[in-house]
N, C-alpha and C positions, 0 to 999 in steps of 0.2 A: 392110538392114544387120544383120549379126550379129556379136556380139562375145562371146567366152567367155574366162574367166580361171581360172587355177589358181595358187593361192598356194603358194610354197615358201620354205624358209629362204634360198635364193639370191635370191629376188625373185619377182615375179609374171609368169608366162607369160600372154600374151594372144594369142588367135587372133581375127583380125578381117578383115572385108572392108570396113571403114569408113574406112581411111586414104585420103587424097586421091590417093596414087600409084596406087591401083587403082580409082578412082572409076568408070571405064568398063569394068572387068573383073569377072569373077565369081571372081577368085582370092582365096584367103585367105592372110594373112600371119601368120607366127609371130614374136612379139616376146618378149624378156625385158628388162623395163625399157624403155630407149630403144634397144636393139639389135635390129635385124631379123635373124632367124635363117633365114628362108626363105619361099618362096611355094609354095602347094599348091592343087590343084584343088578340094579339099574340106576342111572344118574337121576331119573325121574323120581324114584323112591327117596333118594337123599334130598332132592329139592323139596319134595312134599313135607319131609320132616322139618326143614327150615321154615317153610311157609306156615306150618301148623304149630310151630314153637314146640316141637317134640324132638329136640336134638340131644338132650342129655346135658347140655351146657346151660346150667341154671340161670346165669345172667341173661342169656338170650330167651330162654323159655319163659322166664318171668316177665318179659317185656310184652307179652301178647296183649294187644289193645287195638283200637281203631286207628291210632296215629302211627303205629309201626307196621309197615307192610313189607312183605316179601313176595316175589313172583310166585304165582300159582303153579307154574310148570317150569321145566328146564329151559323152555324157549325164552323165558324172561331173564335168564342168566347170561353173562358175557362169556362167549366161548373164546378160549385162549389158544391160538395156533401154536404148533410145536416150535417153530422158529422163535416166537416171542418168549417161550419158556426158556429156551437155550440162552437168549440174550439177557434174561432177567435173573438175578441171583436171589431176589426177594420180591414178594408180592407188593411191597410198598413202592417199588420202583417201576412196576408195570403201569403202562398207560391204560387207564380204565375209563370208559365213557361215563359221564354223569348218569346215575341210575334214578329213574323216575319213581321207583318203588320205595326209596328211602324216606323214612319219616324222621322227624327230630326225636332223639332219645334224650329224655331229661336225665341229668346226672344227679 
């Protein structure tokens, strides 16, 4: 089970293969909060869609600019260990390190 998160001003993106819907598959799902944005063969493909503002989530995709940055690869995301997932009921209560890729998003 692998789960990666990337915190933004819009919410927390999550790439995971831990959801019950793909328990028997090796697919990764991309989520923003409680909204599933897509399924991918690899976590890297999902991270690339976030980095290139090609998620299908209009609010994020329209933010493409020089001031809003996302990691270019999955290595720039925070990996969440399984025991951390069990202890956290919600992404909002997970302890996430400050992300140097975040830019200010004007509201």
